[in-house]
C-alpha positions as CSV (number, residue, x, y, z in Angstrom):
1,M,49.9,131.4,63.3
2,P,50.9,132.3,67.2
3,V,51.5,129.1,69.6
4,L,49.4,129.2,72.1
5,A,51.0,127.6,75.5
6,Q,49.7,124.5,76.8
7,D,47.6,124.2,80.0
8,K,50.5,121.7,81.7
9,S,48.8,121.6,85.1
10,G,47.4,117.9,84.4
11,D,50.9,116.9,83.9
12,E,52.2,119.1,86.2
13,S,50.2,116.6,88.7
14,K,51.4,113.7,87.0
15,V,55.1,115.1,87.6
16,I,54.4,115.7,91.6
17,A,52.1,112.7,92.3
18,M,55.1,110.3,90.3
19,E,57.4,112.3,92.8
20,K,55.8,111.4,95.9
21,A,55.5,107.6,94.7
22,W,59.1,107.5,94.3
23,N,60.1,109.2,98.0
24,Q,57.6,106.3,99.5
25,A,59.1,103.7,97.2
26,Y,62.3,104.7,98.3
27,K,61.6,105.3,102.0
28,S,59.9,102.1,102.2
29,R,63.2,100.1,100.5
30,D,60.6,98.4,97.7
31,G,62.8,97.5,94.4
32,K,59.9,96.6,92.8
33,A,58.1,99.7,93.0
34,L,60.6,101.2,92.4
35,G,61.8,99.6,89.2
36,S,58.7,100.7,87.5
37,I,59.3,104.4,88.2
38,L,63.1,104.3,86.9
39,Q,63.6,104.0,83.1
40,D,66.7,101.5,82.0
41,S,68.7,105.0,81.1
42,I,68.4,106.3,84.0
43,V,71.8,107.9,86.1
44,L,71.5,108.4,89.0
45,V,74.0,111.5,90.8
46,N,74.6,110.4,94.5
47,D,75.8,113.0,97.8
48,D,79.1,112.4,96.7
49,G,79.5,113.2,93.3
50,S,79.4,109.5,92.3
51,L,76.9,107.4,89.3
52,Q,74.9,105.0,89.3
53,S,72.8,102.8,86.6
54,R,69.6,102.3,87.3
55,N,70.7,98.2,87.8
56,E,73.6,99.5,90.2
57,F,70.3,101.8,91.9
58,L,68.4,98.6,92.6
59,T,70.9,95.9,93.8
60,G,72.3,98.7,96.4
61,I,68.5,98.9,97.7
62,D,67.9,95.4,97.8
63,T,70.6,95.3,99.7
64,A,70.6,98.6,101.8
65,K,70.4,98.6,105.7
66,P,66.9,99.8,106.5
67,F,66.4,103.0,108.0
68,A,63.1,104.2,109.8
69,T,62.4,107.8,108.1
70,Q,59.7,109.1,110.4
71,Q,59.2,111.9,108.1
72,D,59.2,112.5,104.5
73,N,57.5,116.0,103.7
74,P,58.7,118.2,100.7
75,E,59.0,121.2,101.5
76,S,58.6,122.6,97.7
77,I,58.1,120.7,94.4
78,K,58.4,123.2,91.0
79,V,57.8,121.5,87.7
80,R,59.1,123.4,84.8
81,F,58.3,122.6,80.9
82,F,60.7,122.4,78.2
83,G,58.7,121.1,75.3
84,D,57.5,117.3,76.2
85,V,60.9,117.1,79.1
86,A,59.5,118.0,82.6
87,I,62.2,119.5,85.2
88,A,60.9,118.4,88.8
89,T,63.2,121.0,91.9
90,G,62.3,120.8,95.1
91,V,63.4,120.3,99.0
92,S,62.5,117.4,100.8
93,R,62.7,117.7,104.9
94,L,63.7,114.3,106.4
95,S,63.8,112.7,109.9
96,G,64.6,109.1,111.6
97,V,67.1,106.9,112.3
98,E,69.6,105.3,110.7
99,D,72.3,103.1,112.4
100,G,70.7,104.1,115.7
101,K,71.2,107.6,115.5
102,G,68.3,110.2,115.0
103,F,68.6,112.9,112.0
104,V,66.7,115.9,110.5
105,R,67.8,116.8,107.0
106,R,67.0,118.8,104.2
107,D,68.0,116.6,100.7
108,R,67.9,119.2,97.5
109,F,66.5,117.3,94.3
110,V,66.4,118.1,90.9
111,D,64.8,114.8,88.7
112,T,64.1,114.7,84.9
């Protein structure tokens, strides 16, 4: 008997909502909100290739210099499902002020 593909549109909406919650919590340096989103076993890969545990990341959020991101807009988010695993990929456009200097950048992300 063939297995029919399940409608994942509701799950996709949940993943996209979580991505947006992550962006907002990161932008506002809300360690409590980020802690509620991140699983204990997560490994974060930084821009320079270094790795961080959940605790290292959250400690860094608490001690990081604030930055004023004026705009954080996802240009694209695509969600793919592999069984019970969702992988979100996309590009965010950020602009604001960091260390007294204006910036505009595009960040690519992959979240599992």
